[in-house]
N, CA, C and O atoms as CSV, one atom per row, in Angstrom:
chain,resi,resn,atom,element,x,y,z
A,1,UNK,N,N,-16.024,10.690,8.552
A,1,UNK,CA,C,-15.110,9.624,8.223
A,1,UNK,C,C,-13.998,9.607,9.273
A,1,UNK,O,O,-13.352,10.624,9.528
A,2,UNK,N,N,-13.788,8.445,9.872
A,2,UNK,CA,C,-12.747,8.309,10.892
A,2,UNK,C,C,-11.557,7.563,10.307
A,2,UNK,O,O,-11.615,6.351,10.098
A,3,UNK,N,N,-10.481,8.291,10.047
A,3,UNK,CA,C,-9.266,7.677,9.525
A,3,UNK,C,C,-8.244,7.506,10.631
A,3,UNK,O,O,-8.126,8.342,11.526
A,4,UNK,N,N,-7.501,6.400,10.553
A,4,UNK,CA,C,-6.387,6.179,11.475
A,4,UNK,C,C,-5.117,6.022,10.642
A,4,UNK,O,O,-5.066,5.207,9.720
A,5,UNK,N,N,-4.110,6.793,10.969
A,5,UNK,CA,C,-2.823,6.738,10.285
A,5,UNK,C,C,-2.156,5.400,10.591
A,5,UNK,O,O,-2.037,5.019,11.755
A,6,UNK,N,N,-1.715,4.675,9.537
A,6,UNK,CA,C,-1.034,3.401,9.742
A,6,UNK,C,C,0.464,3.485,9.499
A,6,UNK,O,O,1.242,2.855,10.214
A,7,UNK,N,N,0.876,4.255,8.499
A,7,UNK,CA,C,2.311,4.346,8.262
A,7,UNK,C,C,2.645,5.190,7.053
A,7,UNK,O,O,1.805,5.470,6.197
A,8,UNK,N,N,3.904,5.583,7.016
A,8,UNK,CA,C,4.425,6.384,5.916
A,8,UNK,C,C,5.715,5.735,5.440
A,8,UNK,O,O,6.410,5.084,6.221
A,9,UNK,N,N,6.037,5.908,4.171
A,9,UNK,CA,C,7.237,5.326,3.574
A,9,UNK,C,C,8.433,5.612,4.464
A,9,UNK,O,O,8.722,6.774,4.746
A,10,UNK,N,N,9.141,4.570,4.917
A,10,UNK,CA,C,10.264,4.786,5.841
A,10,UNK,C,C,11.359,5.703,5.306
A,10,UNK,O,O,12.058,6.336,6.097
A,11,UNK,N,N,11.528,5.793,3.997
A,11,UNK,CA,C,12.586,6.632,3.414
A,11,UNK,C,C,12.057,7.999,2.993
A,11,UNK,O,O,12.596,8.624,2.081
A,12,UNK,N,N,11.010,8.456,3.655
A,12,UNK,CA,C,10.316,9.653,3.220
A,12,UNK,C,C,11.143,10.940,3.319
A,12,UNK,O,O,11.825,11.185,4.314
A,13,UNK,N,N,11.064,11.756,2.256
A,13,UNK,CA,C,11.566,13.125,2.390
A,13,UNK,C,C,10.456,13.940,3.080
A,13,UNK,O,O,9.631,13.367,3.791
A,14,UNK,N,N,10.426,15.227,2.886
A,14,UNK,CA,C,9.440,16.056,3.576
A,14,UNK,C,C,8.030,15.986,2.996
A,14,UNK,O,O,7.066,16.097,3.754
A,15,UNK,N,N,7.871,15.808,1.698
A,15,UNK,CA,C,6.553,15.895,1.073
A,15,UNK,C,C,6.273,14.713,0.150
A,15,UNK,O,O,7.186,14.030,-0.314
A,16,UNK,N,N,4.974,14.490,-0.106
A,16,UNK,CA,C,4.526,13.593,-1.156
A,16,UNK,C,C,4.973,12.153,-1.050
A,16,UNK,O,O,5.383,11.565,-2.051
A,17,UNK,N,N,4.906,11.568,0.127
A,17,UNK,CA,C,5.388,10.209,0.297
A,17,UNK,C,C,4.241,9.212,0.414
A,17,UNK,O,O,3.165,9.558,0.901
A,18,UNK,N,N,4.464,7.972,-0.033
A,18,UNK,CA,C,3.439,6.943,0.143
A,18,UNK,C,C,3.020,6.843,1.606
A,18,UNK,O,O,3.856,6.769,2.507
A,19,UNK,N,N,1.704,6.841,1.818
A,19,UNK,CA,C,1.126,6.837,3.160
A,19,UNK,C,C,-0.103,5.940,3.145
A,19,UNK,O,O,-0.802,5.850,2.135
A,20,UNK,N,N,-0.364,5.275,4.271
A,20,UNK,CA,C,-1.542,4.407,4.373
A,20,UNK,C,C,-2.336,4.799,5.609
A,20,UNK,O,O,-1.781,5.011,6.687
A,21,UNK,N,N,-3.661,4.890,5.425
A,21,UNK,CA,C,-4.608,5.135,6.513
A,21,UNK,C,C,-5.648,4.027,6.490
A,21,UNK,O,O,-5.842,3.379,5.462
A,22,UNK,N,N,-6.313,3.805,7.606
A,22,UNK,CA,C,-7.405,2.849,7.705
A,22,UNK,C,C,-8.686,3.617,7.985
A,22,UNK,O,O,-8.745,4.405,8.929
A,23,UNK,N,N,-9.711,3.394,7.174
A,23,UNK,CA,C,-11.027,3.988,7.426
A,23,UNK,C,C,-11.687,3.063,8.438
A,23,UNK,O,O,-12.060,1.940,8.101
A,24,UNK,N,N,-11.832,3.521,9.657
A,24,UNK,CA,C,-12.210,2.651,10.762
A,24,UNK,C,C,-13.624,2.102,10.686
A,24,UNK,O,O,-13.880,1.028,11.230
A,25,UNK,N,N,-14.546,2.787,10.042
A,25,UNK,CA,C,-15.912,2.300,9.955
A,25,UNK,C,C,-16.033,1.129,8.986
A,25,UNK,O,O,-16.711,0.144,9.278
A,26,UNK,N,N,-15.376,1.239,7.830
A,26,UNK,CA,C,-15.508,0.217,6.791
A,26,UNK,C,C,-14.347,-0.774,6.754
A,26,UNK,O,O,-14.482,-1.870,6.210
A,27,UNK,N,N,-13.212,-0.392,7.328
A,27,UNK,CA,C,-12.016,-1.225,7.238
A,27,UNK,C,C,-11.256,-1.015,5.934
A,27,UNK,O,O,-10.263,-1.698,5.684
A,28,UNK,N,N,-11.707,-0.079,5.100
A,28,UNK,CA,C,-11.025,0.204,3.834
A,28,UNK,C,C,-9.665,0.834,4.090
A,28,UNK,O,O,-9.481,1.574,5.056
A,29,UNK,N,N,-8.718,0.532,3.213
A,29,UNK,CA,C,-7.419,1.201,3.263
A,29,UNK,C,C,-7.457,2.404,2.342
A,29,UNK,O,O,-7.967,2.317,1.225
A,30,UNK,N,N,-6.930,3.509,2.795
A,30,UNK,CA,C,-6.786,4.717,2.002
A,30,UNK,C,C,-5.295,4.836,1.740
A,30,UNK,O,O,-4.503,4.928,2.678
A,31,UNK,N,N,-4.907,4.833,0.463
A,31,UNK,CA,C,-3.493,4.778,0.112
A,31,UNK,C,C,-3.104,5.943,-0.781
A,31,UNK,O,O,-3.722,6.187,-1.817
A,32,UNK,N,N,-2.073,6.653,-0.361
A,32,UNK,CA,C,-1.440,7.677,-1.197
A,32,UNK,C,C,-0.131,7.061,-1.667
A,32,UNK,O,O,0.665,6.600,-0.849
A,33,UNK,N,N,0.096,7.049,-2.949
A,33,UNK,CA,C,1.343,6.494,-3.460
A,33,UNK,C,C,1.591,7.032,-4.855
A,33,UNK,O,O,0.851,7.880,-5.354
A,34,UNK,N,N,2.650,6.521,-5.476
A,34,UNK,CA,C,3.017,6.975,-6.804
A,34,UNK,C,C,2.084,6.384,-7.848
A,34,UNK,O,O,1.705,5.216,-7.759
A,35,UNK,N,N,1.712,7.190,-8.837
A,35,UNK,CA,C,0.943,6.672,-9.962
A,35,UNK,C,C,1.832,5.720,-10.744
A,35,UNK,O,O,3.002,6.005,-11.000
A,36,UNK,N,N,1.258,4.589,-11.115
A,36,UNK,CA,C,2.012,3.635,-11.928
A,36,UNK,C,C,2.233,4.243,-13.313
A,36,UNK,O,O,1.359,4.928,-13.845
A,37,UNK,N,N,3.400,3.988,-13.886
A,37,UNK,CA,C,3.663,4.496,-15.227
A,37,UNK,C,C,2.924,3.628,-16.255
A,37,UNK,O,O,2.412,2.558,-15.927
A,38,UNK,N,N,2.878,4.105,-17.490
A,38,UNK,CA,C,2.134,3.417,-18.548
A,38,UNK,C,C,2.614,1.984,-18.763
A,38,UNK,O,O,1.807,1.091,-19.022
A,39,UNK,N,N,3.922,1.762,-18.656
A,39,UNK,CA,C,4.469,0.411,-18.837
A,39,UNK,C,C,3.914,-0.547,-17.774
A,39,UNK,O,O,3.571,-1.689,-18.082
A,40,UNK,N,N,3.829,-0.084,-16.540
A,40,UNK,CA,C,3.302,-0.906,-15.453
A,40,UNK,C,C,1.820,-1.181,-15.656
A,40,UNK,O,O,1.365,-2.307,-15.458
A,41,UNK,N,N,1.062,-0.157,-16.051
A,41,UNK,CA,C,-0.370,-0.334,-16.291
A,41,UNK,C,C,-0.581,-1.345,-17.421
A,41,UNK,O,O,-1.424,-2.235,-17.305
A,42,UNK,N,N,0.181,-1.213,-18.514
A,42,UNK,CA,C,0.057,-2.160,-19.633
A,42,UNK,C,C,0.388,-3.584,-19.190
A,42,UNK,O,O,-0.297,-4.531,-19.576
A,43,UNK,N,N,1.434,-3.736,-18.382
A,43,UNK,CA,C,1.809,-5.069,-17.900
A,43,UNK,C,C,0.684,-5.668,-17.052
A,43,UNK,O,O,0.371,-6.851,-17.188
A,44,UNK,N,N,0.079,-4.864,-16.184
A,44,UNK,CA,C,-1.035,-5.337,-15.365
A,44,UNK,C,C,-2.226,-5.716,-16.238
A,44,UNK,O,O,-2.902,-6.710,-15.973
A,45,UNK,N,N,-2.481,-4.928,-17.274
A,45,UNK,CA,C,-3.581,-5.231,-18.180
A,45,UNK,C,C,-3.322,-6.525,-18.953
A,45,UNK,O,O,-4.249,-7.299,-19.192
A,46,UNK,N,N,-2.079,-6.764,-19.341
A,46,UNK,CA,C,-1.736,-7.987,-20.072
A,46,UNK,C,C,-1.925,-9.229,-19.210
A,46,UNK,O,O,-2.400,-10.258,-19.692
A,47,UNK,N,N,-1.554,-9.132,-17.938
A,47,UNK,CA,C,-1.703,-10.269,-17.024
A,47,UNK,C,C,-3.168,-10.460,-16.663
A,47,UNK,O,O,-3.639,-11.593,-16.565
A,48,UNK,N,N,-3.899,-9.355,-16.460
A,48,UNK,CA,C,-5.316,-9.425,-16.121
A,48,UNK,C,C,-5.553,-9.864,-14.696
A,48,UNK,O,O,-4.641,-9.864,-13.870
A,49,UNK,N,N,-6.802,-10.243,-14.413
A,49,UNK,CA,C,-7.143,-10.671,-13.056
A,49,UNK,C,C,-7.960,-11.956,-13.108
A,49,UNK,O,O,-7.402,-13.044,-12.972
A,50,UNK,N,N,-9.259,-11.848,-13.300
A,50,UNK,CA,C,-10.104,-13.043,-13.365
A,50,UNK,C,C,-10.725,-13.137,-14.752
A,50,UNK,O,O,-10.963,-12.114,-15.394
A,51,UNK,N,N,-10.991,-14.353,-15.219
A,51,UNK,CA,C,-11.593,-14.518,-16.550
A,51,UNK,C,C,-12.872,-13.703,-16.697
A,51,UNK,O,O,-13.721,-13.688,-15.805
A,52,UNK,N,N,-12.995,-13.033,-17.822
A,52,UNK,CA,C,-14.192,-12.253,-18.121
A,52,UNK,C,C,-14.203,-10.853,-17.543
A,52,UNK,O,O,-15.142,-10.097,-17.792
A,53,UNK,N,N,-13.191,-10.489,-16.782
A,53,UNK,CA,C,-13.130,-9.152,-16.174
A,53,UNK,C,C,-12.271,-8.259,-17.054
A,53,UNK,O,O,-11.163,-8.638,-17.435
A,54,UNK,N,N,-12.771,-7.085,-17.375
A,54,UNK,CA,C,-12.043,-6.144,-18.214
A,54,UNK,C,C,-10.731,-5.730,-17.565
A,54,UNK,O,O,-10.644,-5.613,-16.343
A,55,UNK,N,N,-9.728,-5.513,-18.375
A,55,UNK,CA,C,-8.446,-5.017,-17.851
A,55,UNK,C,C,-8.326,-3.510,-18.011
A,55,UNK,O,O,-7.302,-2.929,-17.653
A,56,UNK,N,N,-9.364,-2.869,-18.548
A,56,UNK,CA,C,-9.351,-1.412,-18.660
A,56,UNK,C,C,-9.428,-0.796,-17.269
A,56,UNK,O,O,-10.071,-1.348,-16.375
A,57,UNK,N,N,-8.780,0.338,-17.087
A,57,UNK,CA,C,-8.839,1.067,-15.823
A,57,UNK,C,C,-9.889,2.163,-15.996
A,57,UNK,O,O,-9.678,3.106,-16.760
A,58,UNK,N,N,-11.032,2.047,-15.287
A,58,UNK,CA,C,-12.086,3.051,-15.421
A,58,UNK,C,C,-11.602,4.431,-14.995
A,58,UNK,O,O,-10.634,4.558,-14.245
A,59,UNK,N,N,-12.286,5.463,-15.483
A,59,UNK,CA,C,-11.911,6.843,-15.156
A,59,UNK,C,C,-11.920,7.124,-13.659
A,59,UNK,O,O,-11.167,7.980,-13.192
A,60,UNK,N,N,-12.760,6.419,-12.894
A,60,UNK,CA,C,-12.852,6.684,-11.454
A,60,UNK,C,C,-11.854,5.847,-10.647
A,60,UNK,O,O,-11.892,5.870,-9.417
A,61,UNK,N,N,-10.962,5.110,-11.317
A,61,UNK,CA,C,-9.941,4.309,-10.645
A,61,UNK,C,C,-8.557,4.667,-11.190
A,61,UNK,O,O,-8.436,5.320,-12.226
A,62,UNK,N,N,-7.527,4.235,-10.485
A,62,UNK,CA,C,-6.159,4.420,-10.961
A,62,UNK,C,C,-5.331,3.236,-10.490
A,62,UNK,O,O,-5.730,2.520,-9.571
A,63,UNK,N,N,-4.201,3.033,-11.106
A,63,UNK,CA,C,-3.256,2.006,-10.681
A,63,UNK,C,C,-2.116,2.735,-9.985
A,63,UNK,O,O,-1.564,3.696,-10.520
A,64,UNK,N,N,-1.767,2.271,-8.786
A,64,UNK,CA,C,-0.679,2.903,-8.051
A,64,UNK,C,C,0.448,1.896,-7.856
A,64,UNK,O,O,0.248,0.686,-7.966
A,65,UNK,N,N,1.614,2.410,-7.569
A,65,UNK,CA,C,2.765,1.572,-7.221
A,65,UNK,C,C,3.063,1.840,-5.753
A,65,UNK,O,O,3.399,2.960,-5.368
A,66,UNK,N,N,2.935,0.797,-4.941
A,66,UNK,CA,C,3.190,0.904,-3.516
A,66,UNK,C,C,4.543,0.254,-3.229
A,66,UNK,O,O,4.729,-0.924,-3.535
A,67,UNK,N,N,5.498,1.000,-2.645
A,67,UNK,CA,C,6.798,0.401,-2.357
A,67,UNK,C,C,6.647,-0.841,-1.481
A,67,UNK,O,O,5.809,-0.873,-0.579
A,68,UNK,N,N,7.456,-1.857,-1.748
A,68,UNK,CA,C,7.375,-3.121,-1.012
A,68,UNK,C,C,7.495,-2.932,0.492
A,68,UNK,O,O,6.849,-3.645,1.259
A,69,UNK,N,N,8.314,-1.980,0.921
A,69,UNK,CA,C,8.472,-1.816,2.365
A,69,UNK,C,C,7.267,-1.150,3.032
A,69,UNK,O,O,7.263,-0.959,4.248
A,70,UNK,N,N,6.248,-0.796,2.250
A,70,UNK,CA,C,5.009,-0.279,2.825
A,70,UNK,C,C,4.060,-1.412,3.218
A,70,UNK,O,O,3.087,-1.173,3.933
A,71,UNK,N,N,4.326,-2.638,2.766
A,71,UNK,CA,C,3.462,-3.769,3.095
A,71,UNK,C,C,3.381,-3.998,4.598
A,71,UNK,O,O,2.391,-4.541,5.090
A,72,UNK,N,N,4.398,-3.596,5.321
A,72,UNK,CA,C,4.401,-3.775,6.775
A,72,UNK,C,C,3.274,-3.019,7.463
A,72,UNK,O,O,2.918,-3.347,8.595
A,73,UNK,N,N,2.704,-2.012,6.803
A,73,UNK,CA,C,1.650,-1.207,7.409
A,73,UNK,C,C,0.249,-1.691,7.050
A,73,UNK,O,O,-0.734,-1.169,7.576
A,74,UNK,N,N,0.143,-2.667,6.171
A,74,UNK,CA,C,-1.164,-3.178,5.770
A,74,UNK,C,C,-1.614,-4.205,6.804
A,74,UNK,O,O,-0.921,-5.194,7.040
A,75,UNK,N,N,-2.780,-3.973,7.425
A,75,UNK,CA,C,-3.256,-4.906,8.448
A,75,UNK,C,C,-3.447,-6.304,7.868
A,75,UNK,O,O,-3.899,-6.459,6.734
A,76,UNK,N,N,-3.099,-7.319,8.656
A,76,UNK,CA,C,-3.275,-8.707,8.250
A,76,UNK,C,C,-3.573,-9.521,9.501
A,76,UNK,O,O,-3.290,-9.081,10.615
A,77,UNK,N,N,-4.146,-10.715,9.315
A,77,UNK,CA,C,-4.420,-11.554,10.488
A,77,UNK,C,C,-3.137,-11.811,11.283
A,77,UNK,O,O,-2.049,-11.880,10.712
A,78,UNK,N,N,-3.272,-11.950,12.588
A,78,UNK,CA,C,-2.113,-12.119,13.471
A,78,UNK,C,C,-1.261,-13.323,13.085
A,78,UNK,O,O,-0.045,-13.297,13.278
A,79,UNK,N,N,-1.869,-14.373,12.545
A,79,UNK,CA,C,-1.114,-15.575,12.202
A,79,UNK,C,C,-0.377,-15.460,10.869
A,79,UNK,O,O,0.434,-16.323,10.532
A,80,UNK,N,N,-0.653,-14.405,10.116
A,80,UNK,CA,C,-0.017,-14.235,8.807
A,80,UNK,C,C,1.280,-13.455,8.966
A,80,UNK,O,O,1.275,-12.368,9.545
A,81,UNK,N,N,2.400,-13.992,8.461
A,81,UNK,CA,C,3.683,-13.295,8.620
A,81,UNK,C,C,3.770,-12.044,7.762
A,81,UNK,O,O,3.043,-11.893,6.780
A,82,UNK,N,N,4.676,-11.148,8.153
A,82,UNK,CA,C,4.956,-9.961,7.346
A,82,UNK,C,C,5.604,-10.444,6.055
A,82,UNK,O,O,6.523,-11.260,6.113
A,83,UNK,N,N,5.157,-9.970,4.884
A,83,UNK,CA,C,5.759,-10.405,3.622
A,83,UNK,C,C,7.277,-10.205,3.627
A,83,UNK,O,O,7.780,-9.220,4.169
A,84,UNK,N,N,7.984,-11.129,3.031
A,84,UNK,CA,C,9.453,-11.096,3.014
A,84,UNK,C,C,9.983,-9.773,2.471
A,84,UNK,O,O,10.979,-9.256,2.977
A,85,UNK,N,N,9.335,-9.219,1.452
A,85,UNK,CA,C,9.818,-7.974,0.857
A,85,UNK,C,C,9.642,-6.786,1.791
A,85,UNK,O,O,10.204,-5.719,1.541
A,86,UNK,N,N,8.872,-6.949,2.859
A,86,UNK,CA,C,8.651,-5.848,3.794
A,86,UNK,C,C,9.455,-6.035,5.072
A,86,UNK,O,O,9.198,-5.372,6.076
A,87,UNK,N,N,10.420,-6.931,5.034
A,87,UNK,CA,C,11.224,-7.154,6.230
A,87,UNK,C,C,12.699,-6.991,5.917
A,87,UNK,O,O,13.109,-7.011,4.757
A,88,UNK,N,N,13.482,-6.831,6.960
A,88,UNK,CA,C,14.923,-6.711,6.800
A,88,UNK,C,C,15.542,-8.071,6.519
A,88,UNK,O,O,14.826,-9.064,6.398
A,89,UNK,N,N,16.833,-8.125,6.416
A,89,UNK,CA,C,17.522,-9.370,6.098
A,89,UNK,C,C,17.351,-10.414,7.191
A,89,UNK,O,O,17.473,-11.607,6.910
A,90,UNK,N,N,17.073,-10.007,8.431
A,90,UNK,CA,C,16.881,-10.964,9.512
A,90,UNK,C,C,15.429,-11.399,9.643
A,90,UNK,O,O,15.090,-12.150,10.557
A,91,UNK,N,N,14.555,-10.931,8.729
A,91,UNK,CA,C,13.151,-11.297,8.756
A,91,UNK,C,C,12.297,-10.417,9.636
A,91,UNK,O,O,11.073,-10.546,9.629
A,92,UNK,N,N,12.912,-9.517,10.398
A,92,UNK,CA,C,12.157,-8.612,11.264
A,92,UNK,C,C,11.551,-7.496,10.423
A,92,UNK,O,O,12.149,-7.078,9.432
A,93,UNK,N,N,10.358,-7.002,10.808
A,93,UNK,CA,C,9.761,-5.893,10.065
A,93,UNK,C,C,10.701,-4.700,10.008
A,93,UNK,O,O,11.476,-4.465,10.935
A,94,UNK,N,N,10.631,-3.960,8.933
A,94,UNK,CA,C,11.418,-2.740,8.820
A,94,UNK,C,C,10.968,-1.768,9.892
A,94,UNK,O,O,9.872,-1.906,10.436
A,95,UNK,N,N,11.786,-0.807,10.197
A,95,UNK,CA,C,11.485,0.161,11.252
A,95,UNK,C,C,10.126,0.794,11.015
A,95,UNK,O,O,9.840,1.287,9.924
A,96,UNK,N,N,9.307,0.777,12.026
A,96,UNK,CA,C,7.987,1.358,11.953
A,96,UNK,C,C,8.109,2.858,12.149
A,96,UNK,O,O,8.743,3.316,13.099
A,97,UNK,N,N,7.500,3.627,11.246
A,97,UNK,CA,C,7.624,5.080,11.338
A,97,UNK,C,C,6.370,5.731,11.911
A,97,UNK,O,O,6.211,6.949,11.832
A,98,UNK,N,N,5.482,4.928,12.486
A,98,UNK,CA,C,4.284,5.490,13.099
A,98,UNK,C,C,4.681,6.154,14.406
A,98,UNK,O,O,5.350,5.545,15.241
A,99,UNK,N,N,4.275,7.387,14.582
A,99,UNK,CA,C,4.560,8.118,15.814
A,99,UNK,C,C,3.437,7.884,16.808
A,99,UNK,O,O,2.268,7.891,16.424
A,100,UNK,N,N,3.759,7.681,18.052
A,100,UNK,CA,C,2.749,7.527,19.088
A,100,UNK,C,C,1.881,8.779,19.138
A,100,UNK,O,O,2.381,9.902,19.077
A,101,UNK,N,N,0.573,8.567,19.251
A,101,UNK,CA,C,-0.359,9.675,19.373
A,101,UNK,C,C,-0.688,10.352,18.053
A,101,UNK,O,O,-1.498,11.279,18.038
A,102,UNK,N,N,-0.098,9.932,16.955
A,102,UNK,CA,C,-0.392,10.552,15.664
A,102,UNK,C,C,-1.467,9.751,14.974
A,102,UNK,O,O,-1.228,8.618,14.556
A,103,UNK,N,N,-2.641,10.318,14.851
A,103,UNK,CA,C,-3.756,9.659,14.184
A,103,UNK,C,C,-4.458,10.645,13.290
A,103,UNK,O,O,-5.435,10.293,12.630
């Protein structure tokens, strides 16, 4: 499996911070983040997704909470702007914490 480091939570302490990697063969995102609390999971279940799809979270899945400022590390088409919640007040992306040569 070939993973490429994309970014880490800009406000990170030393351990256990939200991090995103890209699995280069499949294009899948690998995300480490905080487990959503029960209230958040219930709210997501109440809203649902598509008609006829269960809102139960299977044992092999989990719901996570990804800080808004981590959206800047999620790959998107070049023509798509960085989401407003992932940018500073001037609209520029928040400081990128990716270190050169770190993969």
